[in-house]
N, C-alpha and C positions, 0 to 999 in steps of 0.2 A: 339490230344493226349497230346500236350504240356500243354494245359489248364488243363487237368485232372491231370497231374503230379504236376503242380504247386499248385493245390488245395490240394493234398495229402501231399505235403512237408511242408506246413505251419500248425503247430499244432494249435489246438483250444486254446484260452486263458484259462489258468487254474485259477480257483477261488482261491483267497488267503485265506488261512485258518488262523484263529486267533491263536496267540501264547498263550500258557497256562500260568497261573499265573498272578499276578499283577505286575505293574511297581514298581521297587524298587529304592530308592535313592542311590546315590553313598556312602553316609555315612553309609548306612546299609551294603553295600558290602565290604567296606574297612577293618573292623575288621576281617572278614573271609579271605580276601586276605592276610592280614598281618600275620595272624595266620598260614595259609598254607605255606607261604614263610618261616617263621621262623622254622616251623617243618621240611620243606624240607631240610633246611641247618643245622638241628640238634638241634635247640633250643626248649625246652619244654616251657620255659617262655621267652618272649621277654624282660622282665624286666632286665634280666642279661645284655643285651646289653645296654639298656637305663640307667641302674643304675650302670654300671661298675665302675665309679669313686667312688661311695659310697661303693662298695664292697671291692675294693682293695686299695682305697685311691688315692688322686690326683697324687702323685709321680709316682706310677706304672701305673695308667690309662693314663698318658701322653705318655708312651712309649709302651703300649700294648693295644690290643683290642681283645675281644673274637670273635672267628670265628665260632665255633660249639661245641656241646657236643654230642659225639657219645656213645650210650649205647649198652651193649651186647643185642643180639636179645631177645626180649620179656621182657627186664628188664628196670627199671627206677632207678637203683642204680649202683654204680661202674663204672660210665662212664669216658670217656676221654675228657677233656677240651682241645680244640685246640685254641692256642693263636697266634696272629700275633704280633711280637715284632720288634721294630725299631732297626736296625743296631746292634751295639755291646752290646746293653742292654740285649740280650738273655742270656748271661752268668750270669749276675746279677739275672735275672728272674729265671734261673735254681736253683740258690741257695735259693731262697725264695719260690720255688714251694710248699713245705709243708704248708707254711702260706697261699698261694693262695688257695690251696685245702680246708684248714680249713675255710677260709672266705667265699668261694663259698658255701660250705656245710652248714655253719651257715645261709647264705642267704636263701637257699632252705629249711632248717629245717630238713634235713636228709642227709645221706651219698650219695649224688648224684654223686660226682666226686671222683675217686680213683687216677687218674694220670693226668698229664698235658703234652701236647706236644707243642713244640714251632716251629714257622716258622718265618723266618726273612722276613720282608716286610715293606711297607709304612703304617704308622698308622696315621689316621686323628687326628688333634689336637682337643681335647675335648673342647667344648664351656663351659665356666663357667656359672653356673646358678646364676642369680642375685637374691639376697634375696629381698623380698618385703620390702619397707621401713616401719619403724614403724610410724604409723599415729599419735599416741598419745605420748606425752612425758611421761616419767616415773615420777610419783608423787614424790615430794621431801621427803614426810614423809616415803617413802619406803626405803630411804637410797640408798647407792651405791651398794647394793647387786645385783640388777637386771641389773645395768649398765655394770657390768663386764662380763655378760654372752655373749659369742661369737655366739652361735647358734641362728639364728634369729627366727626359729620356736619355740624352747623351750622358748626363751625370750618372744615371743608374747603370748604363753599359760600361762606363769607365770604372765605376766602383766595382762591378763584377770582375772586370779584367784585372784590376789592381788586387782584388782579393785572391784571384787565381794565381797571379804571379807571386803574391806574398805567401801562399800556401806551399809553393814548391821550394825545394832546397837544392842548392847547387846548380850546376849546368844541366840543361836538358840532355837526355840520352835517347838515342834511337836504336832500338834492337833490330838487327838484321835477320833474325831467324823466323820471320813470319812466313 
């Protein structure tokens, strides 16, 4: 009887069934995971976090960080932006709250934020983005007008435009036999 009991107690090996779907790379999964995490914490667009310094400027981005945007149920307008502010800077940030609302709404392109709530806490120091170095020197015949432009992206676009204009000779011609 002991042999019969031991035979019943051991289950038969189950055949492994194949999983459905194809194998996906981690790169395919990360955008979905990031999007879900940002939505869970109240962000419709993760660009608000990554571009906070551009939205409010480096002075205010150094002492504040967006935490979440909470919208009324079923709405995507009139939300509340929750900011973490370093120490005693919260008073200063309260005074410029209307400007912050205006800048965030300008970033979104519609009235996404109606009010701002502040919470004091530790704010990570934003890392400054290094501008790509200009690979080509500005031609001398363009004068000093491009050398005084501080924005590296605008300067690069204007340099490319100036180089394109300098490379053409005479008036532009449009052929009508196309």
